[in-house]
C-alpha positions in Angstrom: -54.1 -84.0 -198.5 -53.0 -86.0 -195.4 -49.8 -88.0 -195.5 -49.1 -90.8 -193.1 -46.0 -90.8 -191.0 -44.2 -93.3 -193.2 -44.8 -91.2 -196.4 -43.9 -87.8 -194.9 -40.7 -86.1 -196.0 -38.3 -84.9 -193.3 -37.0 -81.4 -194.1 -34.1 -80.5 -191.9 -30.9 -78.8 -193.0 -29.0 -80.1 -190.0 -30.1 -83.7 -190.6 -29.3 -83.4 -194.3 -25.8 -82.1 -193.6 -25.1 -84.8 -191.1 -26.2 -87.5 -193.6 -24.1 -86.0 -196.3 -21.1 -85.8 -194.0 -21.5 -89.4 -193.0 -21.8 -90.5 -196.7 -18.6 -88.6 -197.6 -16.7 -90.2 -194.7 -18.0 -93.7 -195.6 -17.1 -93.1 -199.3 -13.6 -91.9 -198.3 -13.0 -95.0 -196.2 -14.2 -97.2 -199.1 -11.9 -95.4 -201.5 -8.9 -95.9 -199.2 -9.8 -99.6 -198.9 -10.0 -100.1 -202.6 -6.7 -98.2 -203.1 -5.0 -100.6 -200.6 -6.5 -103.7 -202.3 -5.2 -102.4 -205.7 -1.7 -102.0 -204.2 -1.8 -105.5 -202.7 -2.9 -106.8 -206.1 0.1 -105.1 -207.8 2.5 -106.7 -205.3 0.9 -110.1 -205.7 1.0 -109.8 -209.5 4.7 -108.9 -209.4 5.4 -111.9 -207.0 3.5 -114.2 -209.3 5.4 -113.0 -212.4 8.7 -113.4 -210.5 7.9 -116.9 -209.3 6.6 -118.0 -212.7 9.8 -116.7 -214.3 12.0 -118.5 -211.7 9.9 -121.7 -212.1 10.4 -121.6 -215.9 14.1 -121.1 -215.4 14.3 -124.1 -213.2 12.2 -126.3 -215.5 14.1 -125.3 -218.6 17.6 -125.3 -217.0 20.1 -127.7 -218.3 21.3 -130.3 -215.7 25.0 -130.7 -215.3 26.7 -134.0 -215.9 25.9 -135.3 -212.4 22.2 -134.9 -212.7 22.0 -132.1 -210.2 19.8 -129.2 -210.9 21.0 -125.6 -211.1 22.7 -124.1 -208.1 23.1 -120.5 -206.9 26.7 -119.9 -207.7 27.0 -116.9 -205.2 26.1 -119.0 -202.2 26.7 -122.5 -203.6 23.2 -123.6 -202.5 20.4 -125.2 -204.5 18.4 -122.7 -206.4 15.1 -121.7 -204.6 12.4 -119.8 -206.5 11.2 -118.2 -203.3 14.3 -116.2 -202.3 12.9 -112.8 -203.4 9.7 -111.6 -201.7 8.3 -108.2 -202.4 6.3 -106.7 -199.5 3.7 -103.9 -199.5 4.0 -101.1 -197.1 
């Protein structure tokens, strides 16, 4: 039985080990990338929750008698929903 060059099987331990090593390295890099994306998603999710909570507070806040919106009492500045930013490492 004669096999053409395209159909022949390469049997080499060295080549097999090199391919397996490259696959492991590639899978390791992909794992690290997915892990970082998940950490980024967690940070983004917490920032979205925070901004939605602050937005809700501003929308539902009672206005004082002068018609001004809520102020940050500690700094006596208008309330800003973007004061707190969580950053990933």
